[in-house]
MMTF fields as JSON, N, C-alpha, C and O atoms, coordinates in Angstrom:
{
  "mmtfVersion": "1.0.0",
  "mmtfProducer": "UNKNOWN",
  "numBonds": 211,
  "numAtoms": 212,
  "numGroups": 53,
  "numChains": 1,
  "numModels": 1,
  "chainsPerModel": [1],
  "groupsPerChain": [53],
  "chainIdList": ["A"],
  "bondAtomList": [4, 2, 8, 6, 12, 10, 16, 14, 20, 18, 24, 22, 28, 26, 32, 30, 36, 34, 40, 38, 44, 42, 48, 46, 52, 50, 56, 54, 60, 58, 64, 62, 68, 66, 72, 70, 76, 74, 80, 78, 84, 82, 88, 86, 92, 90, 96, 94, 100, 98, 104, 102, 108, 106, 112, 110, 116, 114, 120, 118, 124, 122, 128, 126, 132, 130, 136, 134, 140, 138, 144, 142, 148, 146, 152, 150, 156, 154, 160, 158, 164, 162, 168, 166, 172, 170, 176, 174, 180, 178, 184, 182, 188, 186, 192, 190, 196, 194, 200, 198, 204, 202, 208, 206],
  "bondOrderList": [1, 1, 1, 1, 1, 1, 1, 1, 1, 1, 1, 1, 1, 1, 1, 1, 1, 1, 1, 1, 1, 1, 1, 1, 1, 1, 1, 1, 1, 1, 1, 1, 1, 1, 1, 1, 1, 1, 1, 1, 1, 1, 1, 1, 1, 1, 1, 1, 1, 1, 1, 1],
  "groupList": [{"groupName": "MET", "atomNameList": ["N", "CA", "C", "O"], "elementList": ["N", "C", "C", "O"], "formalChargeList": [0, 0, 0, 0], "bondAtomList": [1, 0, 2, 1, 3, 2], "bondOrderList": [1, 1, 2], "singleLetterCode": "M", "chemCompType": "L-PEPTIDE LINKING"}, {"groupName": "PHE", "atomNameList": ["N", "CA", "C", "O"], "elementList": ["N", "C", "C", "O"], "formalChargeList": [0, 0, 0, 0], "bondAtomList": [1, 0, 2, 1, 3, 2], "bondOrderList": [1, 1, 2], "singleLetterCode": "F", "chemCompType": "L-PEPTIDE LINKING"}, {"groupName": "GLN", "atomNameList": ["N", "CA", "C", "O"], "elementList": ["N", "C", "C", "O"], "formalChargeList": [0, 0, 0, 0], "bondAtomList": [1, 0, 2, 1, 3, 2], "bondOrderList": [1, 1, 2], "singleLetterCode": "Q", "chemCompType": "L-PEPTIDE LINKING"}, {"groupName": "ILE", "atomNameList": ["N", "CA", "C", "O"], "elementList": ["N", "C", "C", "O"], "formalChargeList": [0, 0, 0, 0], "bondAtomList": [1, 0, 2, 1, 3, 2], "bondOrderList": [1, 1, 2], "singleLetterCode": "I", "chemCompType": "L-PEPTIDE LINKING"}, {"groupName": "GLY", "atomNameList": ["N", "CA", "C", "O"], "elementList": ["N", "C", "C", "O"], "formalChargeList": [0, 0, 0, 0], "bondAtomList": [1, 0, 2, 1, 3, 2], "bondOrderList": [1, 1, 2], "singleLetterCode": "G", "chemCompType": "PEPTIDE LINKING"}, {"groupName": "ASP", "atomNameList": ["N", "CA", "C", "O"], "elementList": ["N", "C", "C", "O"], "formalChargeList": [0, 0, 0, 0], "bondAtomList": [1, 0, 2, 1, 3, 2], "bondOrderList": [1, 1, 2], "singleLetterCode": "D", "chemCompType": "L-PEPTIDE LINKING"}, {"groupName": "VAL", "atomNameList": ["N", "CA", "C", "O"], "elementList": ["N", "C", "C", "O"], "formalChargeList": [0, 0, 0, 0], "bondAtomList": [1, 0, 2, 1, 3, 2], "bondOrderList": [1, 1, 2], "singleLetterCode": "V", "chemCompType": "L-PEPTIDE LINKING"}, {"groupName": "LYS", "atomNameList": ["N", "CA", "C", "O"], "elementList": ["N", "C", "C", "O"], "formalChargeList": [0, 0, 0, 0], "bondAtomList": [1, 0, 2, 1, 3, 2], "bondOrderList": [1, 1, 2], "singleLetterCode": "K", "chemCompType": "L-PEPTIDE LINKING"}, {"groupName": "LEU", "atomNameList": ["N", "CA", "C", "O"], "elementList": ["N", "C", "C", "O"], "formalChargeList": [0, 0, 0, 0], "bondAtomList": [1, 0, 2, 1, 3, 2], "bondOrderList": [1, 1, 2], "singleLetterCode": "L", "chemCompType": "L-PEPTIDE LINKING"}, {"groupName": "SER", "atomNameList": ["N", "CA", "C", "O"], "elementList": ["N", "C", "C", "O"], "formalChargeList": [0, 0, 0, 0], "bondAtomList": [1, 0, 2, 1, 3, 2], "bondOrderList": [1, 1, 2], "singleLetterCode": "S", "chemCompType": "L-PEPTIDE LINKING"}, {"groupName": "PRO", "atomNameList": ["N", "CA", "C", "O"], "elementList": ["N", "C", "C", "O"], "formalChargeList": [0, 0, 0, 0], "bondAtomList": [1, 0, 2, 1, 3, 2], "bondOrderList": [1, 1, 2], "singleLetterCode": "P", "chemCompType": "L-PEPTIDE LINKING"}, {"groupName": "THR", "atomNameList": ["N", "CA", "C", "O"], "elementList": ["N", "C", "C", "O"], "formalChargeList": [0, 0, 0, 0], "bondAtomList": [1, 0, 2, 1, 3, 2], "bondOrderList": [1, 1, 2], "singleLetterCode": "T", "chemCompType": "L-PEPTIDE LINKING"}, {"groupName": "HIS", "atomNameList": ["N", "CA", "C", "O"], "elementList": ["N", "C", "C", "O"], "formalChargeList": [0, 0, 0, 0], "bondAtomList": [1, 0, 2, 1, 3, 2], "bondOrderList": [1, 1, 2], "singleLetterCode": "H", "chemCompType": "L-PEPTIDE LINKING"}, {"groupName": "ARG", "atomNameList": ["N", "CA", "C", "O"], "elementList": ["N", "C", "C", "O"], "formalChargeList": [0, 0, 0, 0], "bondAtomList": [1, 0, 2, 1, 3, 2], "bondOrderList": [1, 1, 2], "singleLetterCode": "R", "chemCompType": "L-PEPTIDE LINKING"}, {"groupName": "GLU", "atomNameList": ["N", "CA", "C", "O"], "elementList": ["N", "C", "C", "O"], "formalChargeList": [0, 0, 0, 0], "bondAtomList": [1, 0, 2, 1, 3, 2], "bondOrderList": [1, 1, 2], "singleLetterCode": "E", "chemCompType": "L-PEPTIDE LINKING"}, {"groupName": "CYS", "atomNameList": ["N", "CA", "C", "O"], "elementList": ["N", "C", "C", "O"], "formalChargeList": [0, 0, 0, 0], "bondAtomList": [1, 0, 2, 1, 3, 2], "bondOrderList": [1, 1, 2], "singleLetterCode": "C", "chemCompType": "L-PEPTIDE LINKING"}, {"groupName": "ALA", "atomNameList": ["N", "CA", "C", "O"], "elementList": ["N", "C", "C", "O"], "formalChargeList": [0, 0, 0, 0], "bondAtomList": [1, 0, 2, 1, 3, 2], "bondOrderList": [1, 1, 2], "singleLetterCode": "A", "chemCompType": "L-PEPTIDE LINKING"}, {"groupName": "TRP", "atomNameList": ["N", "CA", "C", "O"], "elementList": ["N", "C", "C", "O"], "formalChargeList": [0, 0, 0, 0], "bondAtomList": [1, 0, 2, 1, 3, 2], "bondOrderList": [1, 1, 2], "singleLetterCode": "W", "chemCompType": "L-PEPTIDE LINKING"}, {"groupName": "ASN", "atomNameList": ["N", "CA", "C", "O"], "elementList": ["N", "C", "C", "O"], "formalChargeList": [0, 0, 0, 0], "bondAtomList": [1, 0, 2, 1, 3, 2], "bondOrderList": [1, 1, 2], "singleLetterCode": "N", "chemCompType": "L-PEPTIDE LINKING"}],
  "groupTypeList": [0, 1, 2, 3, 4, 5, 6, 6, 7, 8, 7, 9, 4, 4, 10, 9, 0, 11, 6, 11, 2, 8, 4, 8, 11, 12, 9, 13, 6, 14, 15, 16, 17, 1, 5, 10, 14, 4, 18, 8, 7, 11, 16, 1, 3, 12, 9, 7, 16, 8, 2, 14, 6],
  "groupIdList": [1, 2, 3, 4, 5, 6, 7, 8, 9, 10, 11, 12, 13, 14, 15, 16, 17, 18, 19, 20, 21, 22, 23, 24, 25, 26, 27, 28, 29, 30, 31, 32, 33, 34, 35, 36, 37, 38, 39, 40, 41, 42, 43, 44, 45, 46, 47, 48, 49, 50, 51, 52, 53],
  "secStructList": [7, 7, 7, 6, 6, 7, 3, 3, 3, 3, 6, 6, 3, 3, 3, 3, 3, 3, 3, 3, 3, 3, 7, 6, 6, 1, 1, 3, 3, 3, 3, 3, 3, 3, 7, 6, 6, 1, 7, 3, 3, 3, 3, 3, 3, 3, 4, 4, 4, 3, 3, 3, 7],
  "xCoordList": [10.668, 9.855, 8.379, 7.818, 7.744, 6.335, 6.223, 7.116, 5.12, 4.822, 3.501, 2.671, 3.306, 2.029, 0.924, 1.038, -0.138, -1.258, -1.247, -2.259, -0.113, -0.059, -1.008, -1.199, -1.593, -2.445, -1.605, -1.028, -1.549, -0.703, -1.487, -2.606, -0.886, -1.42, -0.257, 0.826, -0.489, 0.536, 0.819, -0.095, 2.053, 2.4, 1.666, 1.435, 1.299, 0.581, -0.927, -1.652, -1.407, -2.835, -3.423, -2.693, -4.749, -5.422, -6.017, -6.017, -6.534, -7.223, -6.267, -5.085, -6.792, -6.029, -5.903, -6.846, -4.72, -4.435, -3.815, -3.204, -3.972, -3.385, -2.2, -2.303, -1.07, 0.098, -0.204, -0.519, -0.106, -0.44, 0.757, 0.689, 1.853, 3.04, 4.246, 4.15, 5.388, 6.625, 7.506, 7.6, 8.154, 9.088, 10.334, 10.568, 11.124, 12.327, 13.319, 14.036, 13.373, 14.319, 13.639, 14.293, 12.364, 11.551, 11.462, 10.971, 11.927, 11.8, 10.385, 9.872, 9.757, 8.382, 7.491, 7.887, 6.286, 5.306, 4.033, 3.7, 3.33, 2.035, 0.987, 0.964, 0.123, -0.953, -2.291, -2.399, -3.308, -4.664, -5.611, -5.444, -6.618, -7.631, -8.885, -8.861, -9.97, -11.232, -11.476, -11.354, -11.821, -12.147, -13.552, -14.24, -13.995, -15.313, -16.484, -17.538, -16.308, -17.376, -17.314, -18.155, -16.318, -16.2, -15.355, -15.342, -14.648, -13.779, -12.42, -11.85, -11.905, -10.59, -9.513, -9.528, -8.587, -7.466, -6.168, -6.111, -5.127, -3.805, -2.752, -2.951, -1.634, -0.515, 0.752, 0.71, 1.884, 3.185, 3.645, 3.674, 4.003, 4.361, 5.679, 5.889, 6.555, 7.829, 7.555, 6.73, 8.245, 7.987, 8.247, 7.636, 9.138, 9.422, 8.262, 8.227, 7.311, 6.143, 4.986, 3.943, 5.162, 4.08, 4.353, 5.5, 3.264, 3.353, 2.319, 1.264, 2.632, 1.692, 0.541, 0.745, -0.664, -1.857, -2.037, -2.981],
  "yCoordList": [-7.15, -6.238, -6.579, -7.323, -6.053, -6.349, -7.446, -7.63, -8.163, -9.207, -8.879, -8.164, -9.399, -9.218, -9.803, -10.923, -9.036, -9.453, -8.846, -8.895, -8.268, -7.608, -6.414, -5.74, -6.164, -4.993, -3.938, -4.191, -2.754, -1.675, -0.371, -0.292, 0.643, 1.998, 2.963, 2.591, 4.196, 5.222, 5.457, 5.401, 5.715, 6.02, 7.258, 7.411, 8.138, 9.362, 9.161, 10.092, 7.953, 7.66, 7.334, 7.096, 7.323, 7.026, 5.633, 4.94, 5.219, 3.934, 2.744, 2.877, 1.592, 0.356, 0.042, 0.233, -0.446, -0.754, -2.141, -2.606, -2.795, -4.11, -3.977, -3.33, -4.586, -4.594, -5.52, -6.694, -4.979, -5.752, -6.029, -6.895, -5.306, -5.51, -4.955, -3.939, -5.627, -5.161, -4.538, -5.064, -3.429, -2.804, -3.661, -4.577, -3.362, -4.148, -4.098, -5.07, -2.995, -2.852, -2.975, -2.835, -3.23, -3.301, -1.95, -1.874, -0.887, 0.44, 0.965, 1.65, 0.636, 1.084, -0.132, -1.15, 0.0, -1.071, -0.468, 0.685, -1.255, -0.804, -1.224, -2.369, -0.29, -0.544, -0.276, 0.591, -1.026, -0.832, -0.667, -1.293, 0.195, 0.436, 0.961, 1.355, 0.965, 1.507, 2.862, 3.002, 3.864, 5.182, 5.138, 4.126, 6.205, 6.194, 5.915, 5.459, 6.182, 5.917, 4.5, 4.118, 3.71, 2.332, 2.147, 1.06, 3.185, 3.089, 2.53, 2.932, 1.602, 1.025, 2.028, 2.566, 2.275, 3.185, 2.417, 1.47, 2.813, 2.213, 3.312, 4.37, 3.045, 3.979, 3.232, 2.277, 3.68, 3.19, 4.101, 5.323, 3.496, 4.248, 3.694, 2.481, 4.573, 4.138, 3.335, 3.728, 2.221, 1.318, 1.967, 1.57, 2.955, 3.611, 4.472, 4.867, 4.77, 5.572, 4.705, 5.228, 3.37, 2.445, 1.689, 1.503, 1.258, 0.348, -0.746, -0.527, -1.931, -3.045, -2.814, -2.31, -3.182, -3.01, -4.259, -4.343],
  "zCoordList": [3.443, 4.224, 4.039, 4.843, 3.002, 2.746, 1.695, 0.867, 1.743, 0.768, 0.093, 0.654, -1.109, -1.797, -0.921, -0.424, -0.741, 0.098, 1.488, 2.188, 1.908, 3.217, 3.24, 2.228, 4.393, 4.58, 5.291, 6.348, 4.692, 5.185, 5.212, 4.704, 5.811, 5.704, 5.833, 6.285, 5.436, 5.582, 7.055, 7.877, 7.393, 8.783, 9.274, 10.473, 8.357, 8.723, 8.823, 9.175, 8.518, 8.601, 7.246, 6.283, 7.173, 5.919, 5.909, 6.926, 4.737, 4.646, 4.661, 4.343, 5.03, 4.887, 3.407, 2.639, 3.007, 1.611, 1.539, 2.501, 0.402, 0.174, -0.767, -1.809, -0.407, -1.287, -2.461, -2.271, -3.68, -4.877, -5.771, -6.644, -5.567, -6.4, -5.667, -4.978, -5.815, -5.199, -6.263, -7.372, -5.945, -6.87, -7.023, -6.235, -8.033, -8.301, -7.151, -6.915, -6.439, -5.335, -3.975, -2.942, -3.965, -2.745, -2.042, -0.916, -2.686, -2.086, -2.227, -1.342, -3.348, -3.59, -3.753, -4.321, -3.245, -3.408, -3.987, -3.713, -4.787, -5.284, -4.274, -3.824, -3.922, -2.977, -3.65, -4.516, -3.246, -3.761, -2.584, -1.537, -2.778, -1.75, -2.42, -3.586, -1.685, -2.182, -1.53, -0.313, -2.345, -1.802, -1.202, -1.343, -0.538, 0.115, -0.83, -0.388, -2.119, -3.095, -3.653, -4.467, -3.221, -3.674, -4.92, -5.498, -5.345, -6.516, -6.118, -5.104, -6.92, -6.664, -7.053, -8.16, -6.148, -6.377, -6.2, -5.415, -6.919, -6.753, -6.775, -7.372, -6.117, -6.125, -5.736, -4.961, -6.286, -5.837, -4.709, -4.857, -3.579, -2.377, -1.838, -1.832, -1.39, -0.825, 0.443, 1.268, 0.59, 1.714, 3.072, 4.064, 3.139, 4.422, 4.899, 6.064, 4.017, 4.395, 4.877, 5.27, 4.851, 5.178, 6.468, 6.874, 7.101, 8.244, 8.061, 7.466, 8.581, 8.491, 9.462, 10.566, 9.049, 9.886, 10.727, 11.513]
}
């Protein structure tokens, strides 16, 4: 589905994020993005909640 380096976002909207790590089952991926203040944020998100940008 997704590969490390892909640019994605939540299907419901929000900022563009970069896939930085794949879960063992590919169900969850770690995404990284910068918040409006320029701080790096990361989160593990289920792949079904994401779409490629």
